[in-house]
N, CA and C atoms of all chains as a GROMACS GRO file, in nm:
protein
  612
    1MET      N    1   6.030  20.286   7.549
    1MET     CA    2   5.947  20.155   7.470
    1MET      C    3   5.862  20.140   7.595
    2PHE      N    4   5.810  20.140   7.780
    2PHE     CA    5   5.756  20.112   7.812
    2PHE      C    6   5.682  20.211   7.841
    3ALA      N    7   5.694  20.340   7.886
    3ALA     CA    8   5.600  20.454   7.840
    3ALA      C    9   5.500  20.521   7.784
    4ASP      N   10   5.382  20.588   7.846
    4ASP     CA   11   5.303  20.588   7.756
    4ASP      C   12   5.202  20.496   7.713
    5LEU      N   13   5.186  20.372   7.766
    5LEU     CA   14   5.138  20.257   7.721
    5LEU      C   15   4.990  20.271   7.762
    6PRO      N   16   4.895  20.240   7.711
    6PRO     CA   17   4.722  20.273   7.734
    6PRO      C   18   4.724  20.171   7.759
    7SER      N   19   4.578  20.187   7.842
    7SER     CA   20   4.531  20.024   7.852
    7SER      C   21   4.470  19.965   7.764
    8GLU      N   22   4.401  20.062   7.694
    8GLU     CA   23   4.279  20.031   7.588
    8GLU      C   24   4.334  20.085   7.437
    9LEU      N   25   4.314  20.024   7.382
    9LEU     CA   26   4.280  20.068   7.242
    9LEU      C   27   4.229  20.044   7.127
   10PRO      N   28   4.176  20.078   7.016
   10PRO     CA   29   4.110  20.055   6.908
   10PRO      C   30   4.167  20.009   6.784
   11ALA      N   31   4.336  20.008   6.788
   11ALA     CA   32   4.350  19.914   6.692
   11ALA      C   33   4.546  19.902   6.755
   12GLU      N   34   4.533  19.856   6.721
   12GLU     CA   35   4.723  19.863   6.722
   12GLU      C   36   4.811  19.978   6.693
   13LEU      N   37   4.882  19.986   6.750
   13LEU     CA   38   4.962  20.087   6.766
   13LEU      C   39   5.114  20.127   6.800
   14VAL      N   40   5.115  20.157   6.619
   14VAL     CA   41   5.243  20.126   6.584
   14VAL      C   42   5.385  20.263   6.554
   15HIS      N   43   5.479  20.252   6.605
   15HIS     CA   44   5.562  20.384   6.637
   15HIS      C   45   5.688  20.340   6.566
   16VAL      N   46   5.718  20.401   6.466
   16VAL     CA   47   5.822  20.347   6.371
   16VAL      C   48   5.948  20.445   6.456
   17LEU      N   49   6.029  20.350   6.490
   17LEU     CA   50   6.163  20.406   6.563
   17LEU      C   51   6.306  20.441   6.510
   18VAL      N   52   6.302  20.409   6.406
   18VAL     CA   53   6.352  20.378   6.262
   18VAL      C   54   6.405  20.339   6.155
   19GLU      N   55   6.394  20.437   6.072
   19GLU     CA   56   6.397  20.408   5.954
   19GLU      C   57   6.466  20.459   5.856
   20THR      N   58   6.578  20.350   5.759
   20THR     CA   59   6.671  20.347   5.687
   20THR      C   60   6.645  20.319   5.566
   21PRO      N   61   6.680  20.326   5.423
   21PRO     CA   62   6.660  20.188   5.274
   21PRO      C   63   6.686  20.072   5.349
   22SER      N   64   6.791  20.042   5.437
   22SER     CA   65   6.780  19.899   5.501
   22SER      C   66   6.717  19.851   5.598
   23ILE      N   67   6.696  19.927   5.716
   23ILE     CA   68   6.595  19.850   5.808
   23ILE      C   69   6.506  19.906   5.867
   24ARG      N   70   6.380  19.820   5.877
   24ARG     CA   71   6.238  19.990   5.981
   24ARG      C   72   6.236  19.947   6.112
   25ILE      N   73   6.248  19.989   6.254
   25ILE     CA   74   6.216  19.909   6.360
   25ILE      C   75   6.132  20.001   6.436
   26GLU      N   76   6.017  19.898   6.464
   26GLU     CA   77   5.878  19.967   6.504
   26GLU      C   78   5.843  19.899   6.679
   27ARG      N   79   5.821  19.963   6.752
   27ARG     CA   80   5.752  19.976   6.872
   27ARG      C   81   5.571  19.964   6.869
   28ILE      N   82   5.562  19.791   6.870
   28ILE     CA   83   5.388  19.799   6.808
   28ILE      C   84   5.325  19.747   6.988
   29VAL      N   85   5.217  19.848   7.013
   29VAL     CA   86   5.084  19.773   7.118
   29VAL      C   87   5.013  19.752   7.059
   30SER      N   88   4.984  19.578   7.148
   30SER     CA   89   4.844  19.562   7.114
   30SER      C   90   4.744  19.532   7.260
   31THR      N   91   4.606  19.552   7.274
   31THR     CA   92   4.533  19.561   7.390
   31THR      C   93   4.472  19.495   7.360
   32GLY      N   94   4.483  19.349   7.288
   32GLY     CA   95   4.364  19.214   7.282
   32GLY      C   96   4.331  19.235   7.130
   33GLN      N   97   4.394  19.260   7.046
   33GLN     CA   98   4.408  19.295   6.927
   33GLN      C   99   4.442  19.170   6.862
   34ARG      N  100   4.373  19.068   6.794
   34ARG     CA  101   4.442  18.960   6.702
   34ARG      C  102   4.391  19.007   6.556
   35SER      N  103   4.442  18.909   6.426
   35SER     CA  104   4.445  18.994   6.295
   35SER      C  105   4.251  18.930   6.292
   36ASP      N  106   4.202  18.998   6.199
   36ASP     CA  107   4.052  18.937   6.157
   36ASP      C  108   4.065  18.794   6.133
   37ALA      N  109   3.969  18.689   6.144
   37ALA     CA  110   3.947  18.629   6.082
   37ALA      C  111   3.988  18.562   5.903
   38GLY      N  112   4.073  18.504   5.913
   38GLY     CA  113   4.104  18.470   5.798
   38GLY      C  114   4.221  18.580   5.687
   39PHE      N  115   4.261  18.637   5.768
   39PHE     CA  116   4.337  18.745   5.769
   39PHE      C  117   4.472  18.683   5.756
   40TRP      N  118   4.587  18.676   5.707
   40TRP     CA  119   4.724  18.678   5.671
   40TRP      C  120   4.818  18.713   5.644
   41TYR      N  121   4.925  18.820   5.711
   41TYR     CA  122   5.008  18.873   5.645
   41TYR      C  123   5.108  18.825   5.598
   42ASP      N  124   5.170  18.879   5.495
   42ASP     CA  125   5.180  18.838   5.383
   42ASP      C  126   5.317  18.925   5.323
   43GLN      N  127   5.409  18.937   5.354
   43GLN     CA  128   5.500  19.059   5.335
   43GLN      C  129   5.649  19.072   5.337
   44ASN      N  130   5.668  19.150   5.200
   44ASN     CA  131   5.736  19.156   5.134
   44ASN      C  132   5.915  19.158   5.173
   45GLU      N  133   5.905  19.154   5.322
   45GLU     CA  134   6.020  19.174   5.387
   45GLU      C  135   6.034  19.080   5.528
   46SER      N  136   6.115  19.073   5.546
   46SER     CA  137   6.143  18.986   5.663
   46SER      C  138   6.144  19.054   5.801
   47GLU      N  139   6.089  18.994   5.886
   47GLU     CA  140   6.049  19.013   6.073
   47GLU      C  141   6.125  18.952   6.109
   48TRP      N  142   6.163  18.985   6.198
   48TRP     CA  143   6.212  18.974   6.333
   48TRP      C  144   6.176  19.026   6.432
   49VAL      N  145   6.093  18.959   6.542
   49VAL     CA  146   5.987  19.016   6.669
   49VAL      C  147   6.005  18.989   6.802
   50ILE      N  148   6.002  19.033   6.843
   50ILE     CA  149   5.987  19.018   7.006
   50ILE      C  150   5.922  19.060   7.083
   51VAL      N  151   5.858  18.979   7.171
   51VAL     CA  152   5.806  19.068   7.262
   51VAL      C  153   5.810  19.067   7.402
   52LEU      N  154   5.785  19.224   7.428
   52LEU     CA  155   5.909  19.294   7.556
   52LEU      C  156   5.791  19.283   7.656
   53LYS      N  157   5.696  19.271   7.689
   53LYS     CA  158   5.606  19.255   7.794
   53LYS      C  159   5.485  19.199   7.731
   54GLY      N  160   5.339  19.158   7.814
   54GLY     CA  161   5.223  19.102   7.780
   54GLY      C  162   5.269  18.990   7.762
   55GLN      N  163   5.204  18.927   7.651
   55GLN     CA  164   5.198  18.817   7.664
   55GLN      C  165   5.101  18.835   7.457
   56ALA      N  166   5.148  18.716   7.363
   56ALA     CA  167   5.119  18.696   7.263
   56ALA      C  168   5.068  18.538   7.236
   57GLU      N  169   5.038  18.513   7.104
   57GLU     CA  170   5.003  18.422   7.005
   57GLU      C  171   5.036  18.419   6.864
   58LEU      N  172   5.141  18.390   6.803
   58LEU     CA  173   5.162  18.385   6.673
   58LEU      C  174   5.100  18.226   6.579
   59SER      N  175   5.056  18.238   6.453
   59SER     CA  176   4.992  18.143   6.415
   59SER      C  177   5.045  18.131   6.258
   60PHE      N  178   5.047  18.055   6.155
   60PHE     CA  179   5.096  18.080   6.056
   60PHE      C  180   5.054  17.953   5.980
   61ALA      N  181   5.080  18.004   5.847
   61ALA     CA  182   4.975  17.943   5.717
   61ALA      C  183   5.071  17.764   5.686
   62ASP      N  184   5.170  17.742   5.730
   62ASP     CA  185   5.298  17.664   5.657
   62ASP      C  186   5.287  17.531   5.714
   63GLY      N  187   5.183  17.543   5.826
   63GLY     CA  188   5.233  17.431   5.890
   63GLY      C  189   5.344  17.439   6.035
   64THR      N  190   5.368  17.539   6.081
   64THR     CA  191   5.486  17.615   6.146
   64THR      C  192   5.401  17.577   6.314
   65PRO      N  193   5.407  17.536   6.382
   65PRO     CA  194   5.327  17.520   6.492
   65PRO      C  195   5.276  17.658   6.535
   66PRO      N  196   5.188  17.670   6.587
   66PRO     CA  197   5.168  17.790   6.684
   66PRO      C  198   5.271  17.810   6.750
   67LYS      N  199   5.264  17.982   6.755
   67LYS     CA  200   5.439  18.047   6.892
   67LYS      C  201   5.351  18.088   7.025
   68SER      N  202   5.312  18.060   7.143
   68SER     CA  203   5.335  18.179   7.217
   68SER      C  204   5.439  18.212   7.263
   69MET      N  205   5.370  18.343   7.289
   69MET     CA  206   5.532  18.472   7.322
   69MET      C  207   5.498  18.519   7.486
   70CYS      N  208   5.579  18.496   7.525
   70CYS     CA  209   5.626  18.633   7.647
   70CYS      C  210   5.745  18.659   7.653
   71PRO      N  211   5.765  18.765   7.671
   71PRO     CA  212   5.852  18.862   7.738
   71PRO      C  213   5.982  18.805   7.725
   72GLY      N  214   6.037  18.848   7.638
   72GLY     CA  215   6.162  18.787   7.578
   72GLY      C  216   6.150  18.659   7.435
   73ASP      N  217   6.075  18.652   7.443
   73ASP     CA  218   6.052  18.591   7.282
   73ASP      C  219   6.039  18.600   7.188
   74HIS      N  220   6.083  18.564   7.128
   74HIS     CA  221   6.117  18.600   6.968
   74HIS      C  222   6.134  18.506   6.914
   75VAL      N  223   6.061  18.531   6.716
   75VAL     CA  224   6.071  18.465   6.585
   75VAL      C  225   6.083  18.550   6.518
   76MET      N  226   6.204  18.472   6.437
   76MET     CA  227   6.196  18.560   6.311
   76MET      C  228   6.109  18.480   6.192
   77ILE      N  229   6.039  18.592   6.128
   77ILE     CA  230   5.915  18.520   5.997
   77ILE      C  231   6.043  18.568   5.852
   78PRO      N  232   6.044  18.483   5.786
   78PRO     CA  233   6.087  18.496   5.650
   78PRO      C  234   6.026  18.597   5.579
   79ALA      N  235   6.042  18.645   5.448
   79ALA     CA  236   5.920  18.676   5.356
   79ALA      C  237   5.850  18.598   5.306
   80HIS      N  238   5.702  18.627   5.306
   80HIS     CA  239   5.636  18.535   5.266
   80HIS      C  240   5.603  18.457   5.310
   81GLN      N  241   5.626  18.428   5.445
   81GLN     CA  242   5.574  18.280   5.547
   81GLN      C  243   5.474  18.413   5.570
   82LYS      N  244   5.327  18.371   5.578
   82LYS     CA  245   5.206  18.402   5.618
   82LYS      C  246   5.189  18.358   5.771
   83HIS      N  247   5.116  18.460   5.810
   83HIS     CA  248   5.139  18.427   5.969
   83HIS      C  249   5.068  18.531   6.019
   84ARG      N  250   4.995  18.546   6.134
   84ARG     CA  251   4.864  18.584   6.204
   84ARG      C  252   4.898  18.581   6.363
   85ILE      N  253   4.850  18.736   6.422
   85ILE     CA  254   4.836  18.756   6.539
   85ILE      C  255   4.727  18.710   6.572
   86GLU      N  256   4.680  18.521   6.682
   86GLU     CA  257   4.614  18.490   6.674
   86GLU      C  258   4.508  18.515   6.817
   87TRP      N  259   4.628  18.591   6.905
   87TRP     CA  260   4.572  18.669   7.028
   87TRP      C  261   4.721  18.752   7.084
   88THR      N  262   4.605  18.859   7.136
   88THR     CA  263   4.707  18.902   7.256
   88THR      C  264   4.677  18.916   7.364
   89SER      N  265   4.756  18.924   7.476
   89SER     CA  266   4.682  18.955   7.616
   89SER      C  267   4.533  19.085   7.603
   90PRO      N  268   4.445  19.046   7.682
   90PRO     CA  269   4.330  19.151   7.727
   90PRO      C  270   4.368  19.177   7.820
   91SER      N  271   4.466  19.163   7.928
   91SER     CA  272   4.465  19.195   8.020
   91SER      C  273   4.573  19.296   8.071
   92GLU      N  274   4.611  19.296   7.992
   92GLU     CA  275   4.797  19.417   7.988
   92GLU      C  276   4.816  19.431   7.826
   93PRO      N  277   4.863  19.555   7.851
   93PRO     CA  278   4.911  19.599   7.697
   93PRO      C  279   5.051  19.493   7.646
   94THR      N  280   5.056  19.468   7.500
   94THR     CA  281   5.190  19.389   7.473
   94THR      C  282   5.249  19.481   7.371
   95VAL      N  283   5.359  19.468   7.452
   95VAL     CA  284   5.428  19.555   7.369
   95VAL      C  285   5.534  19.497   7.325
   96TRP      N  286   5.585  19.466   7.190
   96TRP     CA  287   5.679  19.446   7.041
   96TRP      C  288   5.771  19.512   6.995
   97LEU      N  289   5.846  19.450   7.003
   97LEU     CA  290   5.996  19.550   6.902
   97LEU      C  291   5.976  19.448   6.757
   98ALA      N  292   5.978  19.523   6.657
   98ALA     CA  293   5.918  19.452   6.487
   98ALA      C  294   6.085  19.523   6.478
   99ILE      N  295   6.176  19.428   6.403
   99ILE     CA  296   6.269  19.471   6.283
   99ILE      C  297   6.219  19.413   6.151
  100PHE      N  298   6.233  19.477   6.045
  100PHE     CA  299   6.189  19.464   5.923
  100PHE      C  300   6.315  19.473   5.839
  101PHE      N  301   6.355  19.367   5.762
  101PHE     CA  302   6.461  19.410   5.666
  101PHE      C  303   6.470  19.309   5.544
  102PRO      N  304   6.539  19.349   5.422
  102PRO     CA  305   6.487  19.304   5.271
  102PRO      C  306   6.537  19.144   5.286
  103MET      N  307   6.578  18.513   7.565
  103MET     CA  308   6.649  18.676   7.572
  103MET      C  309   6.673  18.638   7.704
  104PHE      N  310   6.609  18.585   7.765
  104PHE     CA  311   6.598  18.618   7.922
  104PHE      C  312   6.707  18.464   7.996
  105ALA      N  313   6.672  18.406   7.937
  105ALA     CA  314   6.698  18.250   7.985
  105ALA      C  315   6.856  18.227   8.004
  106ASP      N  316   6.892  18.188   8.145
  106ASP     CA  317   7.014  18.127   8.145
  106ASP      C  318   7.155  18.248   8.120
  107LEU      N  319   7.104  18.383   8.192
  107LEU     CA  320   7.185  18.490   8.208
  107LEU      C  321   7.243  18.444   8.360
  108PRO      N  322   7.390  18.462   8.299
  108PRO     CA  323   7.499  18.470   8.446
  108PRO      C  324   7.536  18.562   8.523
  109SER      N  325   7.563  18.563   8.634
  109SER     CA  326   7.572  18.631   8.706
  109SER      C  327   7.706  18.714   8.688
  110GLU      N  328   7.791  18.620   8.658
  110GLU     CA  329   7.890  18.662   8.666
  110GLU      C  330   7.981  18.631   8.546
  111LEU      N  331   8.052  18.715   8.473
  111LEU     CA  332   8.151  18.677   8.346
  111LEU      C  333   8.262  18.747   8.338
  112PRO      N  334   8.373  18.688   8.302
  112PRO     CA  335   8.467  18.766   8.281
  112PRO      C  336   8.492  18.848   8.122
  113ALA      N  337   8.377  18.836   8.057
  113ALA     CA  338   8.402  18.981   7.946
  113ALA      C  339   8.236  18.960   7.919
  114GLU      N  340   8.186  19.030   7.842
  114GLU     CA  341   8.026  19.022   7.767
  114GLU      C  342   8.081  18.892   7.719
  115LEU      N  343   7.895  18.881   7.688
  115LEU     CA  344   7.857  18.788   7.650
  115LEU      C  345   7.802  18.806   7.552
  116VAL      N  346   7.828  18.774   7.374
  116VAL     CA  347   7.719  18.797   7.282
  116VAL      C  348   7.734  18.691   7.201
  117HIS      N  349   7.516  18.675   7.180
  117HIS     CA  350   7.538  18.584   7.118
  117HIS      C  351   7.426  18.690   6.977
  118VAL      N  352   7.474  18.592   6.835
  118VAL     CA  353   7.386  18.686   6.749
  118VAL      C  354   7.307  18.639   6.699
  119LEU      N  355   7.201  18.652   6.714
  119LEU     CA  356   7.072  18.591   6.712
  119LEU      C  357   7.020  18.596   6.556
  120VAL      N  358   7.034  18.684   6.451
  120VAL     CA  359   7.005  18.716   6.342
  120VAL      C  360   7.139  18.738   6.235
  121GLU      N  361   7.168  18.673   6.127
  121GLU     CA  362   7.279  18.798   6.069
  121GLU      C  363   7.233  18.788   5.902
  122THR      N  364   7.179  18.872   5.809
  122THR     CA  365   7.212  18.859   5.720
  122THR      C  366   7.307  18.972   5.609
  123PRO      N  367   7.284  18.978   5.527
  123PRO     CA  368   7.348  19.089   5.407
  123PRO      C  369   7.324  19.236   5.523
  124SER      N  370   7.153  19.246   5.513
  124SER     CA  371   7.205  19.379   5.566
  124SER      C  372   7.204  19.401   5.673
  125ILE      N  373   7.153  19.336   5.817
  125ILE     CA  374   7.169  19.346   5.920
  125ILE      C  375   7.203  19.223   6.065
  126ARG      N  376   7.226  19.254   6.115
  126ARG     CA  377   7.308  19.161   6.192
  126ARG      C  378   7.196  19.206   6.380
  127ILE      N  379   7.196  19.097   6.462
  127ILE     CA  380   7.060  19.178   6.565
  127ILE      C  381   7.188  19.016   6.669
  128GLU      N  382   7.184  19.056   6.765
  128GLU     CA  383   7.302  19.072   6.926
  128GLU      C  384   7.176  19.084   7.005
  129ARG      N  385   7.241  18.929   7.090
  129ARG     CA  386   7.230  18.969   7.269
  129ARG      C  387   7.364  18.979   7.263
  130ILE      N  388   7.346  19.138   7.401
  130ILE     CA  389   7.445  19.114   7.504
  130ILE      C  390   7.432  19.109   7.583
  131VAL      N  391   7.562  19.015   7.682
  131VAL     CA  392   7.545  19.016   7.835
  131VAL      C  393   7.664  19.096   7.883
  132SER      N  394   7.618  19.206   7.998
  132SER     CA  395   7.702  19.240   8.041
  132SER      C  396   7.681  19.247   8.235
  133THR      N  397   7.796  19.209   8.231
  133THR     CA  398   7.762  19.191   8.446
  133THR      C  399   7.892  19.328   8.509
  134GLY      N  400   7.893  19.433   8.502
  134GLY     CA  401   7.957  19.505   8.528
  134GLY      C  402   8.037  19.566   8.420
  135GLN      N  403   8.071  19.491   8.350
  135GLN     CA  404   8.221  19.487   8.217
  135GLN      C  405   8.164  19.675   8.179
  136ARG      N  406   8.294  19.749   8.183
  136ARG     CA  407   8.297  19.852   8.094
  136ARG      C  408   8.445  19.896   8.009
  137SER      N  409   8.348  20.012   7.849
  137SER     CA  410   8.462  20.020   7.825
  137SER      C  411   8.593  20.067   7.861
  138ASP      N  412   8.744  19.963   7.844
  138ASP     CA  413   8.859  19.982   7.883
  138ASP      C  414   8.892  20.168   7.864
  139ALA      N  415   9.001  20.242   7.973
  139ALA     CA  416   9.004  20.370   7.925
  139ALA      C  417   8.985  20.380   7.862
  140GLY      N  418   9.011  20.468   7.798
  140GLY     CA  419   9.105  20.585   7.656
  140GLY      C  420   9.005  20.480   7.558
  141PHE      N  421   8.915  20.351   7.551
  141PHE     CA  422   8.856  20.288   7.474
  141PHE      C  423   8.762  20.336   7.430
  142TRP      N  424   8.755  20.368   7.274
  142TRP     CA  425   8.656  20.427   7.165
  142TRP      C  426   8.582  20.298   7.086
  143TYR      N  427   8.439  20.294   7.097
  143TYR     CA  428   8.400  20.258   6.989
  143TYR      C  429   8.384  20.307   6.866
  144ASP      N  430   8.446  20.271   6.711
  144ASP     CA  431   8.477  20.329   6.604
  144ASP      C  432   8.404  20.288   6.509
  145GLN      N  433   8.230  20.214   6.504
  145GLN     CA  434   8.191  20.128   6.452
  145GLN      C  435   8.180  20.204   6.271
  146ASN      N  436   8.162  20.042   6.138
  146ASN     CA  437   8.168  20.048   6.022
  146ASN      C  438   8.011  20.125   6.043
  147GLU      N  439   7.916  20.007   6.102
  147GLU     CA  440   7.782  20.011   6.124
  147GLU      C  441   7.748  20.121   6.244
  148SER      N  442   7.639  20.174   6.166
  148SER     CA  443   7.506  20.191   6.247
  148SER      C  444   7.456  20.110   6.353
  149GLU      N  445   7.405  20.107   6.471
  149GLU     CA  446   7.367  20.065   6.575
  149GLU      C  447   7.235  20.128   6.657
  150TRP      N  448   7.187  20.071   6.678
  150TRP     CA  449   7.021  20.065   6.736
  150TRP      C  450   7.071  19.996   6.822
  151VAL      N  451   7.027  20.055   7.006
  151VAL     CA  452   7.049  19.940   7.086
  151VAL      C  453   6.955  19.992   7.184
  152ILE      N  454   6.900  19.888   7.258
  152ILE     CA  455   6.849  19.940   7.338
  152ILE      C  456   6.875  19.823   7.515
  153VAL      N  457   6.792  19.862   7.622
  153VAL     CA  458   6.861  19.806   7.761
  153VAL      C  459   6.684  19.683   7.800
  154LEU      N  460   6.773  19.599   7.795
  154LEU     CA  461   6.611  19.533   7.798
  154LEU      C  462   6.624  19.476   7.975
  155LYS      N  463   6.719  19.454   8.042
  155LYS     CA  464   6.726  19.453   8.112
  155LYS      C  465   6.856  19.465   8.218
  156GLY      N  466   6.876  19.562   8.384
  156GLY     CA  467   6.971  19.569   8.415
  156GLY      C  468   6.986  19.757   8.380
  157GLN      N  469   7.124  19.799   8.404
  157GLN     CA  470   7.119  19.970   8.373
  157GLN      C  471   7.241  19.970   8.306
  158ALA      N  472   7.314  20.053   8.221
  158ALA     CA  473   7.397  20.116   8.168
  158ALA      C  474   7.452  20.269   8.226
  159GLU      N  475   7.516  20.272   8.119
  159GLU     CA  476   7.533  20.441   8.088
  159GLU      C  477   7.676  20.391   7.957
  160LEU      N  478   7.625  20.513   7.857
  160LEU     CA  479   7.719  20.538   7.758
  160LEU      C  480   7.737  20.646   7.717
  161SER      N  481   7.879  20.671   7.692
  161SER     CA  482   7.934  20.805   7.650
  161SER      C  483   7.959  20.832   7.509
  162PHE      N  484   7.992  20.976   7.485
  162PHE     CA  485   8.009  20.981   7.301
  162PHE      C  486   8.142  21.110   7.319
  163ALA      N  487   8.214  21.052   7.205
  163ALA     CA  488   8.344  21.138   7.234
  163ALA      C  489   8.330  21.257   7.155
  164ASP      N  490   8.197  21.306   7.101
  164ASP     CA  491   8.140  21.436   7.034
  164ASP      C  492   8.058  21.523   7.103
  165GLY      N  493   8.094  21.558   7.252
  165GLY     CA  494   8.008  21.586   7.366
  165GLY      C  495   7.861  21.553   7.337
  166THR      N  496   7.816  21.491   7.348
  166THR     CA  497   7.693  21.449   7.322
  166THR      C  498   7.652  21.412   7.453
  167PRO      N  499   7.547  21.464   7.562
  167PRO     CA  500   7.588  21.436   7.717
  167PRO      C  501   7.576  21.294   7.696
  168PRO      N  502   7.627  21.184   7.832
  168PRO     CA  503   7.642  21.107   7.816
  168PRO      C  504   7.463  21.016   7.869
  169LYS      N  505   7.464  20.873   7.860
  169LYS     CA  506   7.327  20.865   7.837
  169LYS      C  507   7.296  20.733   7.884
  170SER      N  508   7.229  20.686   8.073
  170SER     CA  509   7.189  20.652   8.169
  170SER      C  510   7.058  20.531   8.088
  171MET      N  511   7.107  20.449   8.091
  171MET     CA  512   6.973  20.358   8.022
  171MET      C  513   6.903  20.288   8.108
  172CYS      N  514   6.815  20.264   8.139
  172CYS     CA  515   6.724  20.145   8.197
  172CYS      C  516   6.671  20.103   8.111
  173PRO      N  517   6.598  19.933   8.148
  173PRO     CA  518   6.500  19.903   8.053
  173PRO      C  519   6.424  19.978   7.976
  174GLY      N  520   6.412  19.923   7.814
  174GLY     CA  521   6.312  20.007   7.710
  174GLY      C  522   6.402  20.132   7.734
  175ASP      N  523   6.513  20.183   7.801
  175ASP     CA  524   6.545  20.283   7.675
  175ASP      C  525   6.708  20.202   7.575
  176HIS      N  526   6.657  20.406   7.444
  176HIS     CA  527   6.694  20.300   7.338
  176HIS      C  528   6.789  20.444   7.295
  177VAL      N  529   6.907  20.362   7.181
  177VAL     CA  530   6.987  20.471   7.141
  177VAL      C  531   6.989  20.433   7.031
  178MET      N  532   7.014  20.545   6.877
  178MET     CA  533   7.059  20.516   6.737
  178MET      C  534   7.183  20.569   6.807
  179ILE      N  535   7.329  20.490   6.724
  179ILE     CA  536   7.452  20.517   6.740
  179ILE      C  537   7.462  20.522   6.589
  180PRO      N  538   7.507  20.671   6.537
  180PRO     CA  539   7.478  20.617   6.361
  180PRO      C  540   7.663  20.565   6.347
  181ALA      N  541   7.696  20.508   6.226
  181ALA     CA  542   7.830  20.497   6.215
  181ALA      C  543   7.944  20.594   6.219
  182HIS      N  544   8.065  20.574   6.302
  182HIS     CA  545   8.163  20.609   6.306
  182HIS      C  546   8.110  20.745   6.446
  183GLN      N  547   8.005  20.639   6.472
  183GLN     CA  548   7.985  20.779   6.608
  183GLN      C  549   8.110  20.709   6.736
  184LYS      N  550   8.221  20.801   6.772
  184LYS     CA  551   8.258  20.693   6.870
  184LYS      C  552   8.171  20.700   7.034
  185HIS      N  553   8.181  20.600   7.067
  185HIS     CA  554   8.110  20.614   7.192
  185HIS      C  555   8.158  20.522   7.292
  186ARG      N  556   8.157  20.460   7.408
  186ARG     CA  557   8.242  20.386   7.515
  186ARG      C  558   8.088  20.336   7.573
  187ILE      N  559   8.108  20.218   7.658
  187ILE     CA  560   8.055  20.199   7.735
  187ILE      C  561   8.089  20.214   7.898
  188GLU      N  562   8.056  20.314   7.985
  188GLU     CA  563   8.094  20.377   8.097
  188GLU      C  564   8.081  20.303   8.198
  189TRP      N  565   7.947  20.214   8.197
  189TRP     CA  566   7.918  20.151   8.325
  189TRP      C  567   7.795  20.058   8.268
  190THR      N  568   7.836  19.946   8.397
  190THR     CA  569   7.714  19.859   8.374
  190THR      C  570   7.656  19.828   8.531
  191SER      N  571   7.582  19.813   8.495
  191SER     CA  572   7.526  19.744   8.724
  191SER      C  573   7.600  19.631   8.692
  192PRO      N  574   7.662  19.640   8.831
  192PRO     CA  575   7.769  19.523   8.858
  192PRO      C  576   7.685  19.432   8.963
  193SER      N  577   7.536  19.478   8.964
  193SER     CA  578   7.428  19.388   9.138
  193SER      C  579   7.346  19.351   9.015
  194GLU      N  580   7.314  19.303   8.878
  194GLU     CA  581   7.246  19.203   8.829
  194GLU      C  582   7.290  19.226   8.637
  195PRO      N  583   7.303  19.138   8.589
  195PRO     CA  584   7.288  19.144   8.464
  195PRO      C  585   7.226  19.232   8.330
  196THR      N  586   7.294  19.323   8.288
  196THR     CA  587   7.230  19.390   8.179
  196THR      C  588   7.212  19.345   8.063
  197VAL      N  589   7.138  19.344   8.005
  197VAL     CA  590   7.066  19.206   7.838
  197VAL      C  591   7.047  19.388   7.713
  198TRP      N  592   7.157  19.349   7.645
  198TRP     CA  593   7.148  19.433   7.517
  198TRP      C  594   7.047  19.355   7.384
  199LEU      N  595   7.008  19.408   7.361
  199LEU     CA  596   6.979  19.415   7.226
  199LEU      C  597   7.032  19.516   7.128
  200ALA      N  598   7.089  19.460   7.020
  200ALA     CA  599   7.153  19.550   6.920
  200ALA      C  600   7.131  19.502   6.809
  201ILE      N  601   7.118  19.595   6.740
  201ILE     CA  602   7.048  19.591   6.567
  201ILE      C  603   7.212  19.649   6.470
  202PHE      N  604   7.243  19.634   6.424
  202PHE     CA  605   7.378  19.670   6.347
  202PHE      C  606   7.318  19.666   6.167
  203PHE      N  607   7.364  19.774   6.100
  203PHE     CA  608   7.327  19.736   5.988
  203PHE      C  609   7.391  19.938   5.942
  204PRO      N  610   7.351  19.900   5.776
  204PRO     CA  611   7.473  19.973   5.628
  204PRO      C  612   7.447  20.110   5.702
   0.00000   0.00000   0.00000
């Protein structure tokens, strides 16, 4: 999970760890990436995501307060709750573990 | 995830973080606990589990080599693959994140 962490990436690095008809588990590494201006994720699946390393901030379109995330912080994002990555640490890789399910 | 970690527990501490018809996500804290002699977990669900803190060793009844686990190490345990917790660190809490699914 923490091996081979690049210090700089042109885009987020996504590695699918498990994929079955019922769930998908991904490791995502960010190195300062954030969602494009005006972009919102609007997903058909629910997502539970935890930051394991680094730091990040999520924001939500529905008025839910922005969430600053340090290692160990996790959040449940129901399907179609629009959200975006407002910020990830530029000074170290941020490692996310994301679980997607119906 | 890493808050309020007890240094000693009479038994493993299990906290269900998410439960839906399709998945269950648990935080499990061990403080030296291991499976009872001769006991094997034999689960109807598949389990993907990662150690986030501490150290542990799993073993398997089917001849799969034992797996020593440090933070970031993860393992997929298909339903009914018999396994047991051979050892968890007695010197610090071990934090597991376990995802169960059909």
